[in-house]
C-alpha positions, 0 to 999 in steps of 0.5 A: 362470748357471753359477755358480748351477748350481754353487752349487745343486749344492754346496748339495745336496752339503753338505746330503747330507753333513751329513744323512749325518754326522748319521745316522752320529753319531746316539747314540740309545737305539734303538741300545742296544735293537737291540744287546740284541735281537740278543744275545737272538736270538743266545742263544735260537738258540744254546740251540736249536742245542745242545738239537737237537745234544743230542737228536740225540746222545742219540737217534740217534748214541750208541745206534749208537756203543755198539751198534757198539763192543759188537759189535766187543768181543763175544768170544762170537761 
C-alpha cells in the first residue's frame, strides 16, 4: 500500500516536471509576436513622453527661463 502511494506521488511529480520543462522549452512564434508588441509599445510610450517633455519645455519652462535671464541682465532698471 505504501509503495502504491509513493509510486503515485512520483508519477505526479514526474508529470509536473515534464509539463514545466515542455512549457519552458516551448519555442512557438507567439513569443516573437509578444516581443514585437512589447517593442512597439515601448516605442510609442517613449515618443509620447518625448512629445510631452517637448511641449512642456516650449510652453512653460523656456519662456520663464528667458524672462528670468533677460530680467537679470537688463541694465535699464
